[in-house]
N, CA and C atoms as a LAMMPS dump frame, in Angstrom:
ITEM: TIMESTEP
0
ITEM: NUMBER OF ATOMS
306
ITEM: BOX BOUNDS ff ff ff
-5.0000000000000000e+02 5.0000000000000000e+02
-5.0000000000000000e+02 5.0000000000000000e+02
-5.0000000000000000e+02 5.0000000000000000e+02
ITEM: ATOMS id mol type element x y z
1 1 1 N -36.393 -300.789 131.377
2 1 2 C -37.411 -299.807 131.709
3 1 3 C -38.796 -300.276 131.262
4 2 1 N -38.875 -300.781 130.03
5 2 2 C -40.154 -301.269 129.521
6 2 3 C -40.625 -302.458 130.341
7 3 1 N -39.703 -303.334 130.702
8 3 2 C -40.063 -304.509 131.487
9 3 3 C -40.613 -304.099 132.847
10 4 1 N -40.032 -303.07 133.451
11 4 2 C -40.505 -302.603 134.755
12 4 3 C -41.939 -302.074 134.645
13 5 1 N -42.228 -301.291 133.606
14 5 2 C -43.587 -300.774 133.409
15 5 3 C -44.571 -301.914 133.156
16 6 1 N -44.147 -302.874 132.36
17 6 2 C -44.984 -304.036 132.076
18 6 3 C -45.3 -304.783 133.37
19 7 1 N -44.279 -304.999 134.192
20 7 2 C -44.47 -305.685 135.467
21 7 3 C -45.426 -304.912 136.38
22 8 1 N -45.28 -303.59 136.406
23 8 2 C -46.161 -302.766 137.234
24 8 3 C -47.608 -302.863 136.761
25 9 1 N -47.808 -302.85 135.46
26 9 2 C -49.167 -302.984 134.931
27 9 3 C -49.76 -304.345 135.258
28 10 1 N -48.959 -305.385 135.175
29 10 2 C -49.453 -306.715 135.531
30 10 3 C -49.843 -306.789 137.002
31 11 1 N -49.042 -306.202 137.87
32 11 2 C -49.365 -306.195 139.301
33 11 3 C -50.674 -305.46 139.54
34 12 1 N -50.825 -304.287 138.921
35 12 2 C -52.067 -303.526 139.077
36 12 3 C -53.264 -304.294 138.519
37 13 1 N -53.073 -304.952 137.394
38 13 2 C -54.158 -305.71 136.774
39 13 3 C -54.594 -306.87 137.664
40 14 1 N -53.641 -307.617 138.206
41 14 2 C -53.998 -308.753 139.05
42 14 3 C -54.541 -308.3 140.404
43 15 1 N -54.118 -307.137 140.887
44 15 2 C -54.716 -306.576 142.095
45 15 3 C -56.178 -306.222 141.825
46 16 1 N -56.439 -305.65 140.645
47 16 2 C -57.818 -305.32 140.293
48 16 3 C -58.65 -306.58 140.115
49 17 1 N -58.064 -307.626 139.558
50 17 2 C -58.769 -308.904 139.434
51 17 3 C -59.198 -309.394 140.813
52 18 1 N -58.314 -309.316 141.783
53 18 2 C -58.664 -309.713 143.156
54 18 3 C -59.784 -308.833 143.705
55 19 1 N -59.688 -307.526 143.474
56 19 2 C -60.73 -306.605 143.945
57 19 3 C -62.087 -306.942 143.334
58 20 1 N -62.094 -307.283 142.064
59 20 2 C -63.345 -307.617 141.387
60 20 3 C -63.913 -308.936 141.919
61 21 1 N -63.038 -309.897 142.163
62 21 2 C -63.508 -311.19 142.663
63 21 3 C -64.079 -311.098 144.073
64 22 1 N -63.684 -310.097 144.84
65 22 2 C -64.188 -309.918 146.211
66 22 3 C -65.133 -308.727 146.319
67 23 1 N -65.688 -308.294 145.211
68 23 2 C -66.489 -307.068 145.178
69 23 3 C -67.805 -307.17 145.943
70 24 1 N -68.324 -308.36 146.114
71 24 2 C -69.629 -308.509 146.759
72 24 3 C -69.592 -308.141 148.242
73 25 1 N -68.413 -307.98 148.804
74 25 2 C -68.282 -307.56 150.197
75 25 3 C -68.336 -306.039 150.342
76 26 1 N -68.448 -305.323 149.251
77 26 2 C -68.453 -303.854 149.27
78 26 3 C -69.874 -303.309 149.142
79 27 1 N -70.002 -302.04 149.466
80 27 2 C -71.305 -301.373 149.347
81 27 3 C -71.666 -301.223 147.872
82 28 1 N -72.954 -301.073 147.559
83 28 2 C -73.361 -300.893 146.157
84 28 3 C -72.687 -299.694 145.485
85 29 1 N -72.493 -298.609 146.217
86 29 2 C -71.848 -297.426 145.643
87 29 3 C -70.397 -297.726 145.274
88 30 1 N -69.701 -298.408 146.172
89 30 2 C -68.305 -298.767 145.921
90 30 3 C -68.215 -299.783 144.778
91 31 1 N -69.179 -300.692 144.714
92 31 2 C -69.198 -301.664 143.623
93 31 3 C -69.309 -300.956 142.282
94 32 1 N -70.204 -299.976 142.198
95 32 2 C -70.383 -299.248 140.942
96 32 3 C -69.09 -298.547 140.547
97 33 1 N -68.434 -297.914 141.507
98 33 2 C -67.185 -297.201 141.232
99 33 3 C -66.108 -298.161 140.733
100 34 1 N -65.945 -299.277 141.414
101 34 2 C -64.914 -300.249 141.037
102 34 3 C -65.212 -300.863 139.676
103 35 1 N -66.459 -301.219 139.435
104 35 2 C -66.836 -301.83 138.157
105 35 3 C -66.623 -300.845 137.011
106 36 1 N -67.018 -299.606 137.21
107 36 2 C -66.844 -298.592 136.177
108 36 3 C -65.366 -298.401 135.835
109 37 1 N -64.535 -298.23 136.861
110 37 2 C -63.095 -298.083 136.624
111 37 3 C -62.514 -299.317 135.936
112 38 1 N -62.975 -300.467 136.35
113 38 2 C -62.454 -301.719 135.797
114 38 3 C -62.787 -301.844 134.318
115 39 1 N -64.025 -301.568 133.95
116 39 2 C -64.431 -301.681 132.551
117 39 3 C -63.729 -300.663 131.664
118 40 1 N -63.509 -299.47 132.192
119 40 2 C -62.929 -298.4 131.388
120 40 3 C -61.404 -298.48 131.321
121 41 1 N -60.761 -298.83 132.414
122 41 2 C -59.302 -298.789 132.462
123 41 3 C -58.623 -300.159 132.39
124 42 1 N -59.116 -301.125 133.146
125 42 2 C -58.378 -302.377 133.3
126 42 3 C -58.729 -303.441 132.263
127 43 1 N -59.96 -303.507 131.836
128 43 2 C -60.344 -304.493 130.819
129 43 3 C -59.57 -304.279 129.514
130 44 1 N -59.438 -303.03 129.049
131 44 2 C -58.635 -302.814 127.836
132 44 3 C -57.154 -303.186 128.017
133 45 1 N -56.624 -303.012 129.211
134 45 2 C -55.228 -303.39 129.456
135 45 3 C -55.073 -304.903 129.336
136 46 1 N -56.016 -305.639 129.915
137 46 2 C -55.972 -307.097 129.803
138 46 3 C -56.061 -307.524 128.34
139 47 1 N -56.915 -306.863 127.576
140 47 2 C -57.052 -307.19 126.158
141 47 3 C -55.78 -306.821 125.391
142 48 1 N -55.196 -305.68 125.724
143 48 2 C -53.978 -305.22 125.051
144 48 3 C -52.841 -306.225 125.195
145 49 1 N -52.725 -306.821 126.364
146 49 2 C -51.657 -307.778 126.615
147 49 3 C -52.086 -309.229 126.377
148 50 1 N -53.23 -309.407 125.739
149 50 2 C -53.733 -310.737 125.369
150 50 3 C -53.869 -311.676 126.563
151 51 1 N -54.322 -311.139 127.686
152 51 2 C -54.577 -311.942 128.883
153 51 3 C -56.058 -312.309 128.868
154 52 1 N -56.414 -313.226 127.971
155 52 2 C -57.811 -313.502 127.686
156 52 3 C -58.565 -314.095 128.869
157 53 1 N -57.933 -314.933 129.667
158 53 2 C -58.63 -315.515 130.817
159 53 3 C -58.914 -314.442 131.868
160 54 1 N -57.971 -313.543 132.09
161 54 2 C -58.178 -312.432 133.018
162 54 3 C -59.281 -311.529 132.489
163 55 1 N -59.215 -311.206 131.205
164 55 2 C -60.231 -310.365 130.575
165 55 3 C -61.617 -310.997 130.694
166 56 1 N -61.706 -312.282 130.448
167 56 2 C -62.972 -312.998 130.519
168 56 3 C -63.529 -313.02 131.946
169 57 1 N -62.675 -313.287 132.917
170 57 2 C -63.114 -313.338 134.315
171 57 3 C -63.592 -311.977 134.783
172 58 1 N -62.804 -310.945 134.503
173 58 2 C -63.197 -309.59 134.903
174 58 3 C -64.514 -309.207 134.23
175 59 1 N -64.637 -309.476 132.941
176 59 2 C -65.864 -309.153 132.214
177 59 3 C -67.08 -309.865 132.77
178 60 1 N -66.922 -311.132 133.122
179 60 2 C -68.047 -311.909 133.656
180 60 3 C -68.506 -311.368 135.01
181 61 1 N -67.558 -311.062 135.88
182 61 2 C -67.931 -310.541 137.21
183 61 3 C -68.571 -309.17 137.072
184 62 1 N -68.006 -308.326 136.227
185 62 2 C -68.594 -306.995 136.01
186 62 3 C -70.017 -307.118 135.474
187 63 1 N -70.224 -308.021 134.544
188 63 2 C -71.553 -308.244 133.987
189 63 3 C -72.53 -308.709 135.064
190 64 1 N -72.089 -309.602 135.937
191 64 2 C -72.946 -310.075 137.031
192 64 3 C -73.358 -308.938 137.951
193 65 1 N -72.404 -308.083 138.29
194 65 2 C -72.707 -306.963 139.194
195 65 3 C -73.66 -305.987 138.518
196 66 1 N -73.414 -305.682 137.252
197 66 2 C -74.298 -304.758 136.537
198 66 3 C -75.709 -305.321 136.47
199 67 1 N -75.85 -306.6 136.149
200 67 2 C -77.187 -307.187 136.043
201 67 3 C -77.868 -307.305 137.403
202 68 1 N -77.098 -307.365 138.465
203 68 2 C -77.678 -307.423 139.813
204 68 3 C -78.379 -306.12 140.163
205 69 1 N -77.812 -305.013 139.75
206 69 2 C -78.343 -303.708 140.131
207 69 3 C -79.173 -303.027 139.069
208 70 1 N -79.184 -303.544 137.876
209 70 2 C -79.861 -302.839 136.791
210 70 3 C -80.852 -303.745 136.091
211 71 1 N -81.991 -303.167 135.762
212 71 2 C -82.912 -303.921 134.912
213 71 3 C -82.429 -303.762 133.474
214 72 1 N -82.997 -304.499 132.557
215 72 2 C -82.515 -304.516 131.179
216 72 3 C -82.519 -303.123 130.57
217 73 1 N -83.547 -302.328 130.814
218 73 2 C -83.654 -301.019 130.192
219 73 3 C -82.61 -300.041 130.697
220 74 1 N -82.138 -300.204 131.949
221 74 2 C -81.244 -299.191 132.505
222 74 3 C -79.795 -299.641 132.596
223 75 1 N -79.439 -300.767 132.021
224 75 2 C -78.044 -301.213 132.075
225 75 3 C -77.11 -300.213 131.422
226 76 1 N -77.557 -299.588 130.359
227 76 2 C -76.72 -298.61 129.676
228 76 3 C -76.459 -297.409 130.582
229 77 1 N -77.399 -297.094 131.458
230 77 2 C -77.251 -295.941 132.337
231 77 3 C -76.364 -296.23 133.544
232 78 1 N -75.904 -297.448 133.709
233 78 2 C -75.047 -297.81 134.842
234 78 3 C -73.799 -296.952 134.861
235 79 1 N -73.257 -296.693 133.677
236 79 2 C -72.084 -295.841 133.575
237 79 3 C -72.471 -294.591 132.806
238 80 1 N -72.085 -293.457 133.309
239 80 2 C -72.424 -292.203 132.655
240 80 3 C -71.475 -291.937 131.485
241 81 1 N -71.791 -290.959 130.695
242 81 2 C -70.945 -290.621 129.548
243 81 3 C -69.553 -290.192 130.005
244 82 1 N -69.458 -289.558 131.168
245 82 2 C -68.164 -289.124 131.676
246 82 3 C -67.232 -290.309 131.929
247 83 1 N -67.808 -291.482 132.186
248 83 2 C -66.986 -292.668 132.439
249 83 3 C -66.297 -293.165 131.175
250 84 1 N -66.743 -292.705 130.019
251 84 2 C -66.19 -293.183 128.764
252 84 3 C -65.246 -292.182 128.123
253 85 1 N -64.558 -291.399 128.928
254 85 2 C -63.535 -290.513 128.405
255 85 3 C -62.442 -291.382 127.784
256 86 1 N -61.652 -290.838 126.892
257 86 2 C -60.591 -291.645 126.281
258 86 3 C -59.699 -292.265 127.349
259 87 1 N -59.295 -293.495 127.106
260 87 2 C -58.451 -294.195 128.068
261 87 3 C -57.142 -293.452 128.24
262 88 1 N -56.671 -293.427 129.46
263 88 2 C -55.328 -292.902 129.667
264 88 3 C -54.384 -293.845 128.946
265 89 1 N -53.46 -293.292 128.242
266 89 2 C -52.583 -294.122 127.42
267 89 3 C -51.354 -294.54 128.207
268 90 1 N -51.597 -294.972 129.435
269 90 2 C -50.506 -295.352 130.316
270 90 3 C -49.712 -296.507 129.742
271 91 1 N -50.348 -297.331 128.922
272 91 2 C -49.64 -298.471 128.377
273 91 3 C -49.322 -298.286 126.898
274 92 1 N -49.399 -297.06 126.422
275 92 2 C -49.172 -296.791 124.994
276 92 3 C -47.782 -297.256 124.554
277 93 1 N -46.765 -296.943 125.335
278 93 2 C -45.405 -297.293 124.943
279 93 3 C -44.9 -298.543 125.65
280 94 1 N -45.808 -299.279 126.234
281 94 2 C -45.405 -300.476 126.963
282 94 3 C -45.906 -301.694 126.199
283 95 1 N -45.017 -302.533 125.838
284 95 2 C -45.375 -303.778 125.158
285 95 3 C -44.872 -304.936 125.997
286 96 1 N -45.47 -306.056 125.801
287 96 2 C -45.009 -307.243 126.511
288 96 3 C -43.562 -307.501 126.132
289 97 1 N -42.73 -307.826 127.112
290 97 2 C -41.325 -308.095 126.793
291 97 3 C -41.216 -309.263 125.817
292 98 1 N -40.373 -309.103 124.84
293 98 2 C -40.174 -310.18 123.89
294 98 3 C -39.099 -311.118 124.401
295 99 1 N -39.287 -312.362 124.102
296 99 2 C -38.293 -313.342 124.504
297 99 3 C -37.314 -313.525 123.367
298 100 1 N -36.062 -313.549 123.713
299 100 2 C -35.016 -313.72 122.695
300 100 3 C -35.074 -315.111 122.115
301 101 1 N -35.065 -315.173 120.837
302 101 2 C -35.035 -316.445 120.141
303 101 3 C -33.584 -316.788 119.861
304 102 1 N -33.024 -317.722 120.578
305 102 2 C -31.625 -318.102 120.357
306 102 3 C -31.494 -319.22 119.379
């Protein structure tokens, strides 16, 4: 059961990685929505599972999009306070499957 949830989270995470990598084909409004969701929900999941290269790539693309649309003074306003609600704890009871040491 835990392995199935872990696999589902990985699929969702890599789907989001693809969405972020192709984000420049979307409208500015859609870009903001995707970037906001990604920073709030998916970046912490990548960090939780120690997927540092995925976390780094997603963070870099999100940063590029934010800097494209925001001047230095208004970068903080890119995401509203409502976007920083506590993370859904969808992965609270899900840990990376451990490999048996024989």
